[in-house]
Steps between C-alpha positions, in 0.01 A plus 500: 500500500569420136138584413533846655823569311340394171196723565725798578694441179172504302382834643674729244373306197149471645495873576620586150235267348230678707619844385495382138129418525388843626273711283538873450252584776670265744835662422351838590390362837850358562654834401270690735572265790878513451491879464298532821738272691799694365342827609448363851860380520638834379278691741620300795320382807616751761470866574762753390489663843643184657836529317 
């Protein structure tokens, strides 16, 4: 259990370290993916006629 807690505590620093190593092209891919996911979330998953 202690191992799992330690790994979860390391996630933010590991994620930040990964983002720091991205090149310009990789940042564009991340931006496109996040924009696409945001568009899908704003669009919604249902039909307007079902409201």
